[in-house]
Steps between C-alpha positions, in 0.01 A plus 500: 500500500629846412384825662472850357401827666347763271570858601565860395821699562309719746443190714829318444575513873179311570591237244846460650349457845266234363795315348651494848180366654507219245855406590643640178302255287349751260584706192383862476342618173454875449233681304656529151350849456504658848433849365196390304135487597464252790420158358534185716456277195816648343714381793304178540588369154869551580468331838325193362764442236785524753484140621822307548606235252414155628219615729157344465306776678534875535377711791450875444459735795417868501739715699256620770442168675617333820546123458441234760810307596325197351436653157783344300483148645121498459532627142749224416270241650203642308697486174543126553144436616323726245743498205257632236319759714552867568540553875431831677624566853312827561135605474344836590286495812192644326513334156341188352815291536536614861144382554594160356803478732282593796247231411780249456645590840165435666466171314844380610675513161863591432431608142197626312416557135499865396175678417633648172244781501701815420874428522759247610692606812850586380660643814663160551426255220679185378468352150654204318785649295342415165200713593724772642674523163180484300330762715794737446487445127125554469474785751790699353285591200235643737720740696405793276126449565477327840653571840336260747733202527254312723210532253720405203626202702141388561427518126810296424438229760139459398587483131760230563285320759755530780339440843581748777542395863513732801693425819327483840630690686650770279880493522543863394393826661466824306682800646222738400732777381423747222455331164710617205230358274238732649300240693534661844178696467295184452525351848750380754612153388598236752506120515190296571685284752860550601719512806455143618779248490325206339592381154205410277366151557461242225125518440370689195151653494359518147162503330387828657169632369382740772744711703394761761671839463502813721579821313438866578279408793269268308465121493496325163520150359714434194300246299649296217262556208686338208805279470701373204849359453657845474254738663279541803234768545422612854210719603514709816160497672386675818481218753122524542464433127724195515310279741475226239877493443576399860160369603481743791182659630558875542255510788716252691808715447309804626370317806848375587627860490211618718571230759874562508481880501261495796718263700850633429597852616758521221217543249404848622862612502579381147173650370603836643833488318405366156122543490214254539471418129870417460493289819196301387651444155826388660306250709318376189816432298670332799191283552498406130871415515423268790223332304699466176813368671306241695331372186818498291727335756574138404495237770829494684594866451556696821536879482776647715345748742778758470498485117122542506532785748766678292278489191198637688712772662533676164136461393360815659791739460568398139138541403460841664824680411338725235189589702605532867779723633817314594505620861158344553600179324811470715287520813229277357729229361508274811123536530445424132720194538292388797181559300630311196610202707159485668315535169706224336442274802124555477500429126710184537274374780190562292651315202614209718150471651346494152732217393415276795 
């Protein structure tokens, strides 16, 4: 396995620091036109073609990440176990792939299939070298008209029918510094689950067709509408319009919130910080995650409590970054974590009761 860090001269110190964190096992590739209009794809095509001769897989990292100490050994192991897959070691805490990782964490998986809705996570992505070379060749012709390396990567992987797997937990954290590409204004980007010492387990969760998502204070369900060999179409529905997808009665979700919020003093406090609507929606998506994970979990899988907890700890803050002030989110985060854990427990219990 070879490793490349894509960077810009303005952030060369960050890239050098990352090389050090990786034990010197990485090559740095600079933006070939640093004075030009910011274009991540331009640097990406250079990074993907910079694999070492004799390597079977190539890992490309962006310069503004902090790797887990386990990243490289896990990546090497994944290259052996999933030789023809793309493997991503980071997912945003509020995106579709982050939602898939969160669901996988609750189900007890170590890996989960990507959602493939908008983009492929490219902050830390590994490809077989033949696809790394082919992506560079095909994407180079698009640099003059495209700039989003993650969206172009999604197009490529779908066209060539390359499956994408996501690690649980994430083995990369994003530093959250200003983006040269101009993405800083969108939202603060952080990992769905990071900061725990466990390496991903062996179990792979696939066949997802309904994934709960919390975004901008609202609960949704990503529903797989169409699927073919090279393309999947997901529809994002408000959770109350997706009862059929998960087989959940909305009235039961509402009654579980009413019971919990009356019995737990934390409910009033979190409502005061993030608002009643956001709190109820957070409960709903946590409940749905509990239901979905219980139904998806094969016999014999056992979720690790701290991995599950880490994934739920980012659910509220990631889904509210654009709509609630950070100082309130910082205060509310432990309470939102408590709420999410309780909601997921209620959902899992309801699903387990229905299966018995």
